[in-house]
C-alpha positions in Angstrom: 0.2 27.4 -24.8 -2.6 26.3 -22.4 -1.9 28.3 -19.3 -3.4 25.5 -17.1 -0.6 23.0 -17.9 2.8 22.8 -16.5 4.9 20.1 -18.3 8.3 18.6 -17.7 9.9 17.4 -20.9 12.0 14.4 -21.3 15.5 15.3 -22.4 14.5 18.2 -24.7 11.7 16.4 -26.5 9.3 18.7 -28.3 6.2 19.9 -26.4 3.3 18.1 -27.9 1.4 17.5 -24.8 -1.1 20.4 -24.9 -4.7 19.9 -25.8 -6.7 22.3 -28.0 -3.7 23.9 -29.8 -5.4 23.4 -33.2 -8.5 21.8 -34.7 -6.7 19.0 -36.6 -7.4 15.4 -35.4 -4.0 13.9 -34.7 -3.1 10.3 -35.7 -0.2 9.9 -33.4 -0.6 7.4 -30.6 -1.1 9.2 -27.4 -0.9 7.4 -24.1 -1.8 9.0 -20.7 -0.9 7.0 -17.7 -1.3 7.1 -13.9 0.0 4.8 -11.1 -0.1 4.5 -7.4 -3.2 6.8 -7.1 -4.1 4.9 -3.9 -7.6 6.1 -3.8 -6.5 9.8 -4.0 -9.6 10.8 -5.9 -9.3 14.5 -4.9 -5.6 14.6 -4.1 -3.2 16.8 -6.1 -4.5 16.8 -9.8 -7.3 14.5 -8.9 -9.6 12.4 -11.1 -11.9 15.3 -12.0 -9.1 17.3 -13.6 -7.7 14.1 -15.2 -11.2 13.6 -16.7 -11.2 17.1 -18.1 -7.8 16.5 -19.6 -8.7 13.2 -21.1 -11.8 14.7 -22.8 -9.7 17.4 -24.4 -7.1 14.9 -25.6 -9.8 12.7 -27.2 -11.1 15.7 -29.1 -7.7 16.1 -30.9 -6.3 12.6 -30.8 -8.2 9.7 -32.3 -5.5 7.2 -31.2 -5.8 7.8 -27.5 -5.3 5.2 -24.7 -5.6 5.7 -20.9 -3.5 3.4 -18.7 -3.0 2.7 -15.0 0.0 0.9 -13.7 -1.5 -0.4 -10.4 -2.3 0.3 -6.8 -5.4 2.3 -7.6 -8.0 0.7 -5.4 -6.4 0.8 -1.9 -5.3 3.6 0.4 -8.4 5.3 1.8 -12.0 4.7 2.9 -13.3 4.9 -0.6 -11.3 1.8 -1.4 -11.7 -0.2 1.8 -15.4 0.3 2.2 -16.2 -0.8 -1.3 -13.3 -3.2 -1.7 -12.2 -1.2 -4.7 -15.6 -1.0 -6.5 -16.0 2.8 -6.2 -12.6 3.4 -7.7 -13.4 1.1 -10.6 -16.6 3.1 -11.2 -14.4 6.2 -11.5 -11.9 4.5 -13.7 -14.7 3.3 -16.0 -16.2 6.8 -16.2 -12.7 8.1 -17.2 -12.5 5.4 -19.9 -9.3 3.6 -18.7 -8.3 1.0 -21.4 -5.6 -0.8 -19.5 -5.0 -1.5 -15.8 -1.9 -3.5 -14.6 -2.4 -5.1 -11.2 -0.3 -3.7 -8.4 0.4 -5.5 -5.2 -2.2 -3.6 -3.3 -5.0 -4.7 -5.6 -4.9 -8.0 -3.7 -5.4 -6.5 -0.3 -9.2 -7.2 -0.1 -8.8 -10.9 -1.0 -9.2 -12.8 -4.3 -13.0 -12.8 -4.3 -13.1 -9.0 -4.2 -10.3 -8.7 -6.8 -12.1 -11.1 -9.1 -15.2 -8.7 -8.9 -12.9 -5.7 -9.6 -11.4 -7.4 -12.7 -14.9 -8.4 -14.0 -16.3 -4.9 -13.5 -13.4 -3.0 -15.2 -14.4 -2.1 -18.7 -10.9 -2.3 -20.1 -8.2 -5.0 -20.0 -6.6 -6.0 -16.6 -3.1 -7.1 -17.2 -0.3 -9.2 -15.5 1.8 -11.5 -17.5 3.6 -13.1 -14.6 0.8 -14.4 -12.4 -0.1 -18.1 -12.6 -2.5 -20.3 -10.6 -1.5 -23.7 -9.3 -4.5 -24.5 -7.1 -7.2 -27.1 -7.5 -10.3 -24.9 -7.0 -11.1 -21.8 -8.9 -8.6 -19.4 -10.4 -10.0 -16.0 -9.3 -7.8 -14.2 -11.8 -8.8 -16.1 -14.9 -10.0 -12.9 -16.6 -6.6 -11.2 -16.1 -4.7 -11.0 -19.4 -0.9 -11.1 -19.9 -1.1 -8.4 -22.6 -3.4 -6.3 -24.6 -3.1 -5.4 -28.3 -4.6 -2.3 -29.7 -4.7 -1.6 -33.5 -4.3 2.1 -34.2 -4.4 1.7 -37.9 -0.9 2.5 -38.9 0.5 0.3 -36.1 -0.5 -2.3 -33.6 0.8 -1.7 -30.0 1.1 -4.5 -27.5 0.9 -3.6 -23.8 2.4 -6.2 -21.5 1.5 -6.0 -17.8 3.9 -6.9 -15.0 3.2 -7.2 -11.3 6.0 -7.2 -8.7 6.8 -10.7 -7.5 7.1 -9.3 -4.0 3.3 -9.1 -4.0 3.3 -12.4 -2.1 4.7 -10.6 1.0 3.7 -7.0 0.4 -0.1 -7.7 0.3 -2.1 -9.8 2.7 -0.5 -13.3 2.5 -3.8 -15.0 3.2 -5.1 -13.8 -0.2 -2.9 -16.2 -2.1 -3.6 -19.4 -0.2 -6.0 -22.4 -0.5 -6.1 -24.7 2.5 -3.2 -22.8 3.9 -1.1 -23.4 0.7 0.1 -20.6 -1.6 -1.5 -21.3 -5.0 -0.6 -18.1 -6.9 2.8 -17.7 -8.4 4.3 -14.4 -9.4 7.3 -15.7 -11.4 9.8 -14.7 -8.8 12.3 -17.2 -10.3 11.8 -16.5 -14.0 10.3 -13.0 -14.2 12.4 -11.7 -17.0 12.0 -14.8 -19.1 8.2 -14.6 -18.6 8.1 -10.9 -19.7 10.4 -11.7 -22.7 8.1 -14.5 -23.8 5.1 -12.1 -23.9 7.0 -9.4 -25.7 7.9 -11.9 -28.4 4.3 -13.2 -28.5 3.0 -9.6 -29.1 5.6 -9.2 -31.9 4.5 -12.5 -33.5 0.9 -11.2 -33.5 1.9 -8.2 -35.6 2.7 -5.6 -33.0 5.0 -2.9 -34.3 5.6 -1.6 -30.8 5.5 -3.1 -27.3 5.1 -1.1 -24.2 5.7 -2.6 -20.7 3.2 -1.4 -18.1 4.8 -2.5 -14.9 4.3 -2.3 -11.2 7.9 -3.0 -10.1 9.6 0.1 -8.7 12.9 1.3 -10.1 15.1 1.9 -7.0 17.4 -0.6 -5.3 14.7 -1.1 -2.6 12.9 -3.3 -5.0 15.7 -5.4 -6.2 16.1 -8.0 -7.8 12.8 -7.1 -9.6 13.2 -3.4 -10.4 12.0 -2.0 -13.7 15.7 -1.2 -14.5 16.5 -4.9 -14.0 13.7 -5.8 -16.3 14.9 -3.5 -19.0 18.5 -4.9 -18.8 17.3 -8.5 -19.1 14.8 -8.1 -21.9 14.6 -6.7 -25.5 11.9 -5.6 -27.9 10.0 -3.1 -25.8 10.1 0.6 -26.7 9.3 2.0 -23.2 8.5 1.1 -19.6 5.7 2.8 -17.8 6.3 1.9 -14.2 4.8 2.3 -10.8 5.3 1.1 -7.2 8.2 3.3 -6.1 6.0 6.4 -5.4 8.6 8.6 -6.9 8.5 10.9 -10.0 10.7 10.1 -13.0 9.9 12.1 -16.1 12.1 10.0 -18.3 15.3 8.1 -17.7 17.1 5.9 -20.2 18.5 2.5 -19.4 20.2 0.0 -21.8 18.2 -3.1 -22.6 19.6 -6.6 -23.2 20.8 -5.5 -26.7 22.3 -2.2 -25.5 19.4 -0.1 -26.8 18.5 2.8 -24.6 14.9 2.4 -23.3 13.0 5.2 -21.6 11.4 4.6 -18.2 8.8 6.9 -16.6 7.0 6.8 -13.3 4.3 9.3 -12.1 4.7 9.4 -8.4 2.0 9.0 -5.8 -1.7 10.0 -5.4 -1.6 11.8 -8.8 0.9 14.5 -7.9 1.7 14.1 -11.7 0.5 12.0 -14.5 2.5 10.8 -17.5 2.1 11.3 -21.2 3.7 9.3 -24.0 3.4 9.9 -27.7 4.3 7.5 -30.5 4.4 9.4 -33.7 3.6 7.9 -37.1 7.3 8.3 -37.9 8.2 6.1 -34.9 9.5 8.8 -32.5 8.7 8.3 -28.8 8.1 11.3 -26.6 7.7 11.0 -22.9 7.0 13.6 -20.2 5.0 14.5 -17.1 2.1 16.8 -16.5 2.1 18.2 -13.0 -0.6 20.8 -13.2 -4.0 20.9 -14.9 -6.7 22.8 -13.1 -10.0 22.6 -15.1 -12.6 20.2 -13.5 -15.1 17.9 -15.2 -18.7 18.3 -14.1 -19.7 14.8 -14.9 -16.8 13.4 -12.8 -17.6 15.8 -10.0 -21.1 14.5 -9.9 -20.0 10.9 -9.8 -17.5 11.5 -7.0 -20.1 13.5 -5.0 -22.5 10.5 -5.3 -19.8 8.1 -4.2 -18.9 10.3 -1.2 -22.6 10.1 -0.2 -22.4 6.3 -0.4 -19.3 6.4 1.8 -21.2 8.3 4.4 -23.9 5.7 4.3 -21.4 2.8 4.2 -19.8 3.9 7.5 -23.1 2.9 9.1 -23.0 -0.6 7.7 -22.1 -3.6 9.9 -18.6 -5.0 9.0 -18.1 -7.4 11.9 -19.6 -8.7 15.1 -17.9 -9.2 18.5 -18.9 -11.2 21.5 -16.8 -9.0 23.7 -16.6 -5.3 24.6 -13.0 -4.0 25.0 -12.1 -0.7 26.6 -9.1 1.7 26.9 -10.3 2.5 30.4 -10.4 0.5 33.6 -13.6 -0.2 35.5 -13.4 3.1 37.3 -13.0 5.1 34.1 -9.3 5.7 34.3 -7.6 5.5 30.9 -5.0 2.7 30.9 -4.1 2.2 27.3 -1.0 4.5 27.7 0.5 2.8 30.8 -0.7 -0.8 30.9 -1.3 -3.8 28.6 -5.0 -4.0 27.7 -7.1 -6.5 25.9 -7.9 -4.1 23.1 -4.2 -3.5 22.7 -3.5 -7.2 22.4 -6.3 -7.6 19.8 -5.1 -4.7 17.7 -1.4 -5.7 17.9 -2.4 -9.3 17.0 -4.3 -8.0 14.0 -1.3 -6.0 12.8 1.1 -9.0 13.2 -1.4 -11.2 11.3 -1.8 -9.0 8.2 1.9 -8.1 8.3 2.9 -11.7 8.4 5.6 -10.7 10.9 7.3 -12.0 14.0 6.5 -9.0 16.1 3.9 -6.2 16.1 4.0 -3.1 18.2 1.4 -0.3 18.6 1.5 2.9 20.5 -1.2 3.0 23.2 -1.9 6.6 22.3 -3.1 5.4 18.9 -6.1 3.6 20.5 -8.6 6.4 20.8 -11.9 4.7 21.9 -13.5 1.6 23.1 -14.7 -1.3 21.0 -18.2 -2.3 21.7 -19.7 -5.8 21.5 -22.4 -6.9 19.1 -22.7 -5.6 15.6 -19.7 -3.4 14.6 -20.0 -0.7 11.9 -17.1 0.8 10.1 -17.7 3.9 12.1 -17.3 1.9 15.3 -13.9 0.6 14.1 -12.9 4.1 13.1 -13.5 5.3 16.6 -10.7 2.9 17.7 -8.4 3.8 14.8 -9.4 7.3 13.6 -6.1 8.4 12.0 -6.1 6.4 8.8 -2.6 5.1 9.6 -1.0 2.7 7.1 0.6 -0.5 8.4 4.0 -1.5 7.3 6.7 -4.1 7.9 10.5 -3.7 8.4 13.5 -5.9 9.2 14.7 -4.8 12.6 17.4 -6.1 14.8 16.7 -7.4 18.3 18.6 -4.4 19.6 16.2 -2.1 17.7 13.4 -3.8 19.4 15.0 -3.6 22.8 15.6 0.1 22.4 12.0 0.6 21.4 10.6 -1.2 24.4 12.9 0.7 26.7 11.8 4.0 25.1 8.2 3.0 25.3 8.5 2.1 29.0 10.5 5.1 30.1 7.5 6.8 32.0 5.8 3.6 33.3 5.3 3.6 37.1 4.6 0.7 39.4 1.0 1.9 40.0 -1.1 3.1 37.1 -3.3 5.4 39.1 -3.5 7.4 42.3 -6.4 9.3 43.7 -8.5 8.6 40.6 -5.8 9.9 38.2 -3.6 8.0 35.8 0.1 7.8 36.5 2.9 7.4 34.1 0.8 7.9 31.0 2.8 7.9 27.8 1.3 7.9 24.3 4.3 5.8 23.1 3.6 3.0 25.6 3.7 -0.2 23.7 0.9 -2.6 23.1 2.6 -5.7 21.6 2.1 -9.0 19.8 4.7 -11.8 19.6 6.6 -10.4 22.7 6.6 -10.9 26.4 8.7 -8.8 28.8 9.0 -7.3 32.3 9.2 -3.6 33.1 11.1 -3.0 36.4 9.9 0.3 37.6 12.4 0.3 40.5 15.1 1.2 37.9 14.9 4.8 36.8 14.7 5.2 33.1 18.1 6.0 31.5 16.6 6.8 28.1 18.2 9.9 26.6 16.1 12.0 24.2 16.5 15.3 22.3 14.7 18.4 23.5 12.0 17.5 21.0 11.6 14.0 22.6 13.3 11.9 20.0 15.2 8.8 21.1 19.0 9.2 21.3 20.3 6.3 23.5 19.9 4.2 26.6 22.8 5.5 28.8 22.5 3.2 31.8 20.7 0.2 33.2 17.7 -1.0 31.4 14.3 -1.3 33.1 12.9 -3.7 30.4 14.0 -7.2 31.2 13.3 -10.8 30.3 12.3 -10.1 26.8 11.0 -13.1 24.9 9.9 -13.5 21.3 7.2 -16.0 20.2 8.6 -18.6 17.8 6.7 -21.7 16.8 4.2 -21.2 19.6 6.9 -21.0 22.2 8.5 -17.9 23.8 12.3 -17.8 23.4 14.8 -15.1 24.6 15.3 -12.3 22.2 18.6 -12.2 20.3 19.9 -8.7 20.1 21.8 -9.4 16.9 19.0 -11.4 15.1 16.9 -9.8 12.5 13.1 -9.9 13.0 10.1 -8.9 10.9 8.3 -6.1 12.8 5.0 -4.7 11.8 3.4 -1.5 13.0 2.0 1.8 11.9 4.0 3.8 9.4 3.7 6.6 12.0 6.1 4.6 14.1 8.3 2.5 11.8 8.7 5.0 8.9 8.1 8.4 10.5 9.6 7.8 14.0 6.3 9.0 15.6 6.3 9.8 19.3 10.1 10.1 19.0 10.5 6.3 18.4 13.1 6.8 15.6 15.1 3.6 16.1 13.3 1.8 13.2 13.7 4.6 10.7 16.9 3.2 9.1 15.6 -0.4 8.9 15.0 -2.1 5.6 11.4 -1.7 4.7 9.8 -4.9 3.5 6.3 -3.5 2.9 5.7 0.2 3.2 1.9 0.0 2.7 0.1 -3.2 3.8 -3.3 -1.7 4.5 -5.0 0.8 6.8 -5.1 0.0 10.5 -8.9 0.0 10.5 -8.9 -2.5 7.6 -6.6 -4.8 9.5 -8.8 -4.7 12.6 -12.0 -5.5 10.6 -10.3 -8.3 8.8 -8.9 -9.9 12.0 -12.2 -9.7 13.9 -14.4 -10.8 11.1 -12.3 -13.3 9.2 -9.6 -14.6 11.6 -11.5 -14.6 14.9 -15.0 -14.8 13.4 -16.3 -12.4 16.0 -15.3 -14.8 18.9 -13.0 -12.6 21.1 -14.1 -13.5 24.6 -11.9 -16.6 25.1 -8.7 -14.9 23.8 -9.1 -11.3 24.8 -11.4 -11.5 27.8 -8.3 -10.9 29.9 -4.9 -9.6 28.8 -2.3 -12.1 27.5 0.1 -11.2 30.3 2.5 -10.0 27.7 3.8 -7.1 29.8 4.6 -7.6 33.5 5.2 -4.5 35.6 7.0 -4.7 38.9 
């Protein structure tokens, strides 16, 4: 056994996953697949070790296919700076044959995705996307399926993209003249997939494999990969992504009661999956969680790309007619105790890309000023240096009220005294879609644990007169109503700064884009660099008395 490989076997299936065990060239069909790598080129196993593994497999298996089930090009600077192109360079070097579109492939817009699809050397798949516009279908090169003839059998690979892409990627990507023109078969997903399975069969495929970006847990209902299995027939396996969880091999009954294996390889290549279809028709599925050897060619390519990234951070990504600061005119930092124009701008950017009712941002997350004139990526990263991912949840008005009370617990009537800031609090909220008053004459009754985590509001609240922006008008917040709230995953998912009141909320989109990407998009594309009229002064969203 190769000592570099640690393999998890599916339900006692034989261990056939190791390279170099003999010198015979195998004729079985061997599939290696990844998903949700999210630009993790060096994370966990990494692309270099995967390249080494692939080369070894190709030496001993002539019927080898490399597959990715989506969300490859977004999640770090290497993706955002190149709009996915650098990741495609790596995938082409690896020799990927099939690439199903995940929801985050759409984050850079349709023009960028069109270039990604064109530059990918294999087949880009999604059977459930259709175009209804009157201009140009940017996804015309995307195929519903790919058929590979291995000699003793043809295999059809059907790609499926989650219908929730319309709300979990940037909504603007799917519009022409403010009208959505891309359909993801949210009303007939299973019928669409079945149609393509049947078509592959008619074209002579002995086997059909579904390469899906759906997710398998209840979070992703009604479009989970398990739902897909139970509503279709004819596929022999589902290679899934989207849920960021590791499943070596679970079985679920299809429409005809046949048990179908489902596999999903986690996140940022903490594992990758291997599937073998033998000449006798047996299917073997499992995961590889450790493979250490590196590939020198891939190392060289990644080194060159990292050099390009260093150069790219110096390139202009937007322009601004207004400088915005986290300090007042005397140099006192006020981002952590007062509403500021930069906070309004960043919160508006988050609300825009999150397609949400409300956005909140901790003032401590704004780390530097935004200069005017040409802005490089490096300039944007000074404002948002932590690479936080943005997300959206469904939160009650009461959740929001608790958050605002928690964020305002240290606020004082005056923000400075004798040249020093007063009432600074990294959790102080910069907001979008909200207006409210903080009454500093009322002592904070927020109760926290010894670690600073929110417990409750035990007395009178100092945050009053809270209004939510609806249809361009501010209306009183409804404590029982459910709102879409966008922010950093640091706050909404992880309860950062002790703001844990959102952690049990339903997550609508766990991974919209990076905070810096949102700010670039908003300044360059939405505001077109013209910030002065809107952000030259604060929006008077937070009144402090």
